[in-house]
N, C-alpha and C positions, 0 to 999 in steps of 0.2 A: 960124637954123637952116639949113642950106643941104645937100640931096643930095649926095651924093658920088656921082662916076660909078659906083665900086666901088660902093656900096650898090645904089645901081639895077642896073645887072647883079645882084646877088645876089637884088634881090625879080623881074625877069621872069626868072633860073634856074626860082624857088621857082615864082611867083605862079600856072602853072598847074595846081598843086593835083592830078596823075590821075599814078595808078600805072599801069606798063607793063599789071597785066589789067586795065587800065579803071577802079577807085578813083579818086576826087575829091576832093576836101577843100575848102571853105568858109564864110567867115563873112558873120553880118550886118553891112552898115555902109557907109563912101562910102571907095573909092580909088581911087588909079591907076589911069588905064585898060590899061593890061597887066597889070594886076596879077588883069583879071578873066579867066575864060575860060568864061563861062556868056552863057546866053539868056535873055530874058524869055522862059515857061511850059513852062521846061524844071522837071521833077519832079522835088525832091529830099528827103533824109530830116534833120530834124531834130532835133540830140541833146536831150532834152529833159526838163529833169525835172519831172511829176505828182505833185505830193502830195511821196511821200516814197521814189519810185522812179522810174527813168530809162524814157525810151523813145524806142521812133526812129517821130518822125511825118511823115506823107505833109504834105508843102508843096511850092507852086509858085512859082516865080522870079518877080521882080521886077528888072528892070536899067533904069535910068533914069541918062542922060545928066545929068552938073553940069559945072559950073566948077570946075575944079583949079587954085587959089590959087598951090600952086607949080609947075604947068606951064605955066601957060596964059597969054599974056601979051596978049591981048586979052580984057577980058569978055563978048566976046561968045562965047570957044572955052569951047568944053565938054569935055573930054580927058575927065572922071572918070568915075567909074562908082559908081553905089549900087544896093546890094545890099540888098534885102526879099523877105520873103516872104507868102504868101497860104497859110492862116491867119498873123495875126501869133501867135508866140511866141517863149519867150525859153527861148533855146538855145543851148550850150557851143560848136557848131560845125554845121556842114550839111555833110552826106557823098552819096557817089551813088555803086553800080559791084555786081559781080558779089558775091554769097553778104549782102546787106545789104539785109536787108527790114523793114518798120514792124512794131511791137509793142514790148511791151517788152524788157527789156535787163538782165542779170544784171550789178550794182554791184558791184564791190570796192571802189569809195574814189574821193574827189573831193578834186579842193584838197589834195593830199597837197607842200606845203612840206620839199624838204631840205636847209634849213637851219634854225638850224645842227645840229638833229639828220641825220647824212648819211646814216645806212639806217635804210629802214623797210618790215615785215609786208607781204605783196597775200597777202589767203586766198579763193584761188576755189575752191568747191564744197573738194575736199581738196586741193587743190593746193595749196604752200605756193611762197612767189615771196616775193625779197627786191630790196629799187630803193634801190642805194646811189650815193654822188658822195663818190670818191675826187677827189684833188689834191694834183699835186707842185709843188714850185717852179720854174723859166723863169727864165734871167739878167732879171736888174731894165731895168730902161727908165729912162733917166731918174734912174738912184737911186734907185727904184718899184719897191717885190717885187713880182713878178709870180709867176702860178700857173696851172696848164694841167688842170682840173678834166673827171675822165670820169663817167659817168650809164652806170648799169651794172645788168639786170638778171639776176635767177638765181634756176635751181630744182635741187635734184638739185645734180647734178655739173655745172652746163652755167650759166656765162656769159654775157652778150651785151655791147658795147659799145651805146648805146645815142645818144650824141654825147657831143660833148665843148662844153666854155663857158671863157672867156679869165677872169681874175680876180684884182684884185690891194690890194694895200692900202692902207688911208687911213686915217690915224690908228688905227693898232691891231688895225680892223676890216678883215677879206672883205667885198671888194665885186663884184661879179661887172659885164660890163662889160654886162651887158645894166639893170642897174641893180635887182635883183632876182634872186633864187635859183630855181634848176629847180624846175619846177613841176610836178606832174601833175597835166593838169587834168582826169584822169578815167580808171578804168578797170573794167574788165568783160571782159563776153563779149562782146563788138559784133557776129561775123560769126558767131556762135551756134555755134561747135566745140569748146563746151568746155576753151576755154584763152585765158588773160590777152589781150588787149591795152590798149593805150595812147595816148592822148591826152597829149601833151604842152607844153606851151609850152620850145620850145629856141631861144628871140632871145638873141643872142649879141651884140650893139649894142643902144644903147639907141634908136636911131634905127628901128630894120627889126623887127615882130614879127613872127614864125614861131611856124606850130600843127604840129606833125608827127602824123601816124596809124601807131602801128603793129601790124601786122594777125597777130594766130599763123597764120591760114588762108595769107597772104604764101612764112611762111619754109619756106628749104632744112634739108638734112640738116642736123642740127647745130646751130639756132638755136631761139630760141623766138617769136622773129616776123619777117617779112620787113625790106625793107629798104623804109623808111616815106615816104610821101605829105606830104607841106608843103603850107603856105598862107601866105604871106608877105604881108607889106605894109608898106614901106616908108612913114618920117612925112614931115615937113617940113624 
């Protein structure tokens, strides 16, 4: 598979994983070099499940240069970067920024898929939220039915759009451009303000993986969560 220039542009746009207020997002793994804006020795927090509860555990980054089979022409070139952490923990994501501190975090759900059920409740303390996926038909492409799906969250009389996804019909079934339905990786109170935060897989292409962090502490008036922080990685 080839990396299209448009997809590379998307990756560069999102890869920094930095919000306006300094919130940053990252994952452990091997990536193209321009997708990682972090350095060895930086202190981050790993969203990690310990037994039956989630915690933000302090970790130290290790960034190593590696050969990128897609980008590097010579075997001696090492434009890729591998992100690892010490201590070695299995976490959903790495986060860093104001309002994020080590310790236990209240969790309201994990691994919430929105297909085939397209609306699900999430309860955080006494607050009741709903996450919904609504799809509408768009003009067909080469005779194939197309849809635009919008993911939203609501509480009381407030509804906020979170992300949009492309889908199409294949043998009578809805298929997403990312080859999997939208997935709420984790839901809970990450910034400890008593309101719901979400970590969502917002990928919208089979070759580009995007995770997005929505924090309630970044919300403006009339919003439930603020503008998300993204981390994106392009495949081969």
